[in-house]
Every structure is written in C-alpha cells, then in structure tokens.
C-alpha positions as a Markdown table, in Angstrom:
| # | Residue | x | y | z |
|---|---|---|---|---|
| 1 | Met | 3.4 | -72.1 | 6.8 |
| 2 | Thr | 1.9 | -70.0 | 4.6 |
| 3 | Thr | 2.1 | -66.0 | 5.3 |
| 4 | Tyr | 1.4 | -63.0 | 3.4 |
| 5 | Thr | 1.5 | -59.6 | 2.3 |
| 6 | Val | -0.8 | -57.3 | 3.8 |
| 7 | Phe | -0.8 | -53.7 | 3.1 |
| 8 | Leu | -3.2 | -51.8 | 5.8 |
| 9 | Leu | -4.5 | -48.2 | 5.6 |
| 10 | Leu | -4.7 | -46.6 | 8.7 |
| 11 | Gly | -6.8 | -43.5 | 9.6 |
| 12 | Ala | -7.7 | -41.1 | 12.6 |
| 13 | Asn | -9.4 | -37.6 | 13.1 |
| 14 | Leu | -9.7 | -37.8 | 16.8 |
| 15 | Gly | -7.9 | -37.2 | 20.1 |
| 16 | Asp | -4.3 | -37.8 | 19.9 |
| 17 | Arg | -4.3 | -38.7 | 16.2 |
| 18 | Ala | -0.8 | -39.9 | 16.4 |
| 19 | Ala | -0.6 | -41.4 | 19.0 |
| 20 | Thr | -3.6 | -43.8 | 17.3 |
| 21 | Leu | -1.5 | -44.6 | 14.6 |
| 22 | Glu | 1.1 | -45.6 | 16.7 |
| 23 | Arg | -0.7 | -47.8 | 19.3 |
| 24 | Ala | -2.9 | -49.3 | 16.2 |
| 25 | Thr | 0.7 | -49.9 | 14.4 |
| 26 | Glu | 2.2 | -51.9 | 17.7 |
| 27 | Asn | -1.8 | -53.8 | 18.0 |
| 28 | Ile | -1.2 | -54.8 | 14.2 |
| 29 | Gln | 2.7 | -56.0 | 14.9 |
| 30 | Thr | 1.0 | -58.0 | 17.9 |
| 31 | Asp | -1.9 | -59.6 | 16.6 |
| 32 | Leu | -1.5 | -59.8 | 13.0 |
| 33 | Gly | 2.3 | -59.9 | 12.1 |
| 34 | Pro | 6.2 | -57.9 | 11.4 |
| 35 | Val | 5.1 | -54.3 | 9.5 |
| 36 | Leu | 8.0 | -55.1 | 7.1 |
| 37 | Lys | 7.2 | -51.3 | 5.6 |
| 38 | Gln | 5.6 | -48.3 | 6.6 |
| 39 | Ser | 4.3 | -44.9 | 5.1 |
| 40 | Ala | 5.1 | -41.8 | 6.5 |
| 41 | Leu | 1.9 | -39.8 | 8.1 |
| 42 | Tyr | -0.3 | -38.0 | 5.6 |
| 43 | Glu | -2.8 | -35.3 | 6.6 |
| 44 | Thr | -6.1 | -35.2 | 4.8 |
| 45 | Ala | -9.6 | -33.8 | 4.5 |
| 46 | Ala | -11.9 | -35.8 | 4.9 |
| 47 | Trp | -14.1 | -37.9 | 2.4 |
| 48 | Gly | -16.9 | -38.9 | 1.8 |
| 49 | Val | -19.0 | -36.6 | 5.0 |
| 50 | Thr | -16.3 | -33.5 | 4.8 |
| 51 | Asp | -17.9 | -31.8 | 8.0 |
| 52 | Gln | -15.3 | -33.0 | 10.5 |
| 53 | Pro | -11.8 | -32.8 | 11.7 |
| 54 | Ala | -8.6 | -33.7 | 9.1 |
| 55 | Phe | -7.4 | -36.9 | 9.0 |
| 56 | Leu | -3.8 | -38.5 | 9.3 |
| 57 | Asn | -3.3 | -41.1 | 7.6 |
| 58 | Gln | -0.3 | -44.2 | 6.9 |
| 59 | Val | -0.3 | -46.7 | 5.2 |
| 60 | Leu | 1.4 | -50.3 | 6.6 |
| 61 | Lys | 3.0 | -53.3 | 4.8 |
| 62 | Val | 2.8 | -56.5 | 7.0 |
| 63 | Leu | 3.6 | -59.9 | 7.0 |
| 64 | Ser | 0.8 | -62.4 | 8.2 |
| 65 | Val | 0.1 | -65.6 | 8.5 |
| 66 | Phe | -3.9 | -65.4 | 9.0 |
| 67 | Pro | -5.9 | -65.3 | 5.7 |
| 68 | Ala | -7.8 | -61.7 | 4.5 |
| 69 | Glu | -11.1 | -62.7 | 6.4 |
| 70 | Glu | -9.1 | -63.5 | 10.2 |
| 71 | Ile | -7.2 | -60.3 | 9.3 |
| 72 | Leu | -10.6 | -58.4 | 9.3 |
| 73 | Glu | -11.7 | -59.4 | 12.1 |
| 74 | Lys | -8.2 | -59.1 | 14.1 |
| 75 | Thr | -8.9 | -55.6 | 12.5 |
| 76 | Gln | -11.9 | -54.8 | 13.6 |
| 77 | Ala | -10.9 | -56.5 | 17.3 |
| 78 | Ile | -7.6 | -53.2 | 17.5 |
| 79 | Glu | -10.3 | -50.5 | 16.6 |
| 80 | Asn | -12.8 | -51.8 | 18.5 |
| 81 | Arg | -9.9 | -51.8 | 21.8 |
| 82 | Leu | -8.4 | -48.4 | 20.7 |
| 83 | Gly | -12.4 | -46.8 | 21.2 |
| 84 | Arg | -14.0 | -47.0 | 17.8 |
| 85 | Val | -17.5 | -46.6 | 17.7 |
| 86 | Arg | -19.3 | -47.6 | 14.8 |
| 87 | Arg | -21.9 | -44.5 | 14.6 |
| 88 | Glu | -22.0 | -43.3 | 10.5 |
| 89 | Lys | -20.3 | -44.4 | 7.3 |
| 90 | Trp | -17.2 | -42.3 | 6.8 |
| 91 | Gly | -17.7 | -40.6 | 9.9 |
| 92 | Ser | -15.6 | -39.3 | 12.3 |
| 93 | Arg | -13.5 | -41.6 | 14.0 |
| 94 | Val | -10.8 | -42.4 | 16.1 |
| 95 | Ile | -9.0 | -44.9 | 14.2 |
| 96 | Asp | -10.1 | -46.7 | 11.1 |
| 97 | Ile | -8.2 | -49.7 | 9.4 |
| 98 | Asp | -9.1 | -50.7 | 5.5 |
| 99 | Leu | -7.8 | -53.8 | 4.7 |
| 100 | Leu | -6.3 | -52.6 | 0.8 |
| 101 | Tyr | -4.5 | -55.7 | -0.4 |
| 102 | Val | -3.8 | -59.4 | 0.3 |
| 103 | Asp | -1.2 | -60.6 | -2.0 |
| 104 | Asp | -2.7 | -60.6 | -5.4 |
| 105 | Leu | -6.1 | -61.8 | -3.8 |
| 106 | Ile | -9.4 | -60.6 | -5.5 |
| 107 | Leu | -12.3 | -61.4 | -3.0 |
| 108 | Lys | -16.0 | -60.4 | -2.8 |
| 109 | Asn | -18.2 | -61.7 | -0.5 |
| 110 | Glu | -20.7 | -59.9 | 2.3 |
| 111 | Thr | -18.2 | -58.5 | 4.8 |
| 112 | Leu | -14.9 | -58.4 | 2.7 |
| 113 | Thr | -13.9 | -56.7 | -1.0 |
| 114 | Ile | -10.4 | -57.2 | -1.6 |
| 115 | Pro | -8.2 | -55.0 | -2.9 |
| 116 | His | -10.4 | -52.7 | -1.2 |
| 117 | Pro | -12.9 | -51.2 | -3.3 |
| 118 | Phe | -12.1 | -47.1 | -3.2 |
| 119 | Leu | -8.6 | -47.8 | -3.1 |
| 120 | His | -8.1 | -46.4 | -6.8 |
| 121 | Glu | -10.4 | -43.9 | -6.2 |
| 122 | Arg | -8.7 | -42.2 | -3.4 |
| 123 | Arg | -5.6 | -39.9 | -2.9 |
| 124 | Phe | -5.2 | -40.5 | 1.2 |
| 125 | Thr | -4.7 | -43.8 | 0.3 |
| 126 | Leu | -2.4 | -44.1 | -2.9 |
| 127 | Val | -0.5 | -41.1 | -2.0 |
| 128 | Pro | 1.5 | -43.7 | 1.2 |
| 129 | Leu | 0.6 | -46.6 | -0.1 |
| 130 | Ala | 2.9 | -45.3 | -3.8 |
| 131 | Glu | 5.5 | -43.7 | -0.9 |
| 132 | Ile | 5.9 | -47.9 | 0.3 |
| 133 | Glu | 5.6 | -49.9 | -2.6 |
| 134 | Pro | 5.1 | -47.7 | -6.0 |
| 135 | Glu | 5.4 | -50.9 | -8.2 |
| 136 | Phe | 2.8 | -53.2 | -6.8 |
| 137 | Val | 0.7 | -54.3 | -9.2 |
| 138 | His | -3.8 | -54.4 | -8.1 |
| 139 | Pro | -4.9 | -57.3 | -8.9 |
| 140 | Val | -7.8 | -56.5 | -11.1 |
| 141 | Phe | -6.9 | -53.4 | -13.0 |
| 142 | Gln | -3.4 | -54.8 | -13.9 |
| 143 | Lys | -1.9 | -51.4 | -12.6 |
| 144 | Thr | 0.8 | -50.4 | -10.6 |
| 145 | Asn | -0.4 | -48.1 | -7.7 |
| 146 | Arg | 1.8 | -45.2 | -9.1 |
| 147 | Gln | -0.1 | -45.8 | -12.2 |
| 148 | Leu | -3.6 | -45.9 | -10.1 |
| 149 | Leu | -1.9 | -42.5 | -8.1 |
| 150 | Ala | -1.3 | -40.5 | -11.6 |
| 151 | Glu | -4.7 | -41.2 | -12.5 |
| 152 | Cys | -6.7 | -41.3 | -9.6 |
| 153 | Met | -9.3 | -38.4 | -10.6 |
| 154 | Asp | -9.9 | -37.1 | -6.1 |
| 155 | Glu | -8.7 | -33.7 | -5.9 |
| 156 | Gly | -8.1 | -34.0 | -2.4 |
| 157 | Glu | -5.0 | -32.6 | -0.3 |
| 158 | Val | -2.2 | -35.3 | 1.2 |
| 159 | Glu | 0.4 | -33.8 | 2.7 |
| 160 | Lys | 2.9 | -35.3 | 5.2 |
| 161 | Trp | 2.7 | -34.5 | 8.2 |
| 162 | Gly | 5.2 | -33.9 | 11.2 |
C-alpha cells in the first residue's frame, strides 16, 4: 500500500481557535491518517484581507494512504463539518486547512496546486513548517523550508501562542 507524507497548515480566526485546531487535528487523524509531527500554535496577523481578527496557525505532518485529490476532498469535508463557510477569499474563517506538500509531488490542475502556490511567501506558513521539518526540500524551488523562511519577504509577525 502506498503511503504519502503530507504537510497541512491549519488556521482559525473565529470562535475558540485553539479548540477548533484541536478538533481539526482529531478529524485529520481519523479521516487521513496518523499525525507524525505537529508544530506549536502560532498567532499571526491576517494575510490578504487584513481587517479581521488574528489567526492561530499550526502545521501538521501526516502519514496518509490517500492521494492528493482525495486529501483535498477530505480536508474540505472536515472544514465543512467544523462549520467553515466560504464567503470571501482570505476572509475570516472558523477553520482553514491548506495542503502544503504531498511528498515531493508537483501538481497543478483546476482544483489543486501542490506545493501550495503561496507557501514560500507566507511567514505564518514557513515558521511552523520550518519548526517541524526544516530540511524538507521544496520540490519546485529546490530549497529547504529553513532556506525559504530565511529568504521570505513577508514581514508579518508570527508569535508562539499559549
């Protein structure tokens, strides 16, 4: 049976953010597979649409038997189950689950781009990613997460929470 190493970014800026991330992690373990590593929680300013509450973010490393397209379907089902309503791109949300990496897969189609197309531009993604997997190499840029973080131009604050 083929297994995939998957990196997911969880984010929430509405309601009890920490409890929502915990529930999302539980759902991910049930629906996708075991969580091998998880970063600390980080509080970050909103990105894109900035006039909204701060986010809590966390990166998970998951071992899954599902290919990328099924992972996307399952993470969207988890978001819906936890109360996600899609209104505005980059707007406030109860939960957001972004698919960052699936092994060293490079994929671009109508519904999914892997690695995540903004991963290298977002400190709130790179800080927790570099915390748990600093030497993982981005398959497009051929740079480690640590290198991408060092080169990231995003000046948004990313602070450990709790």
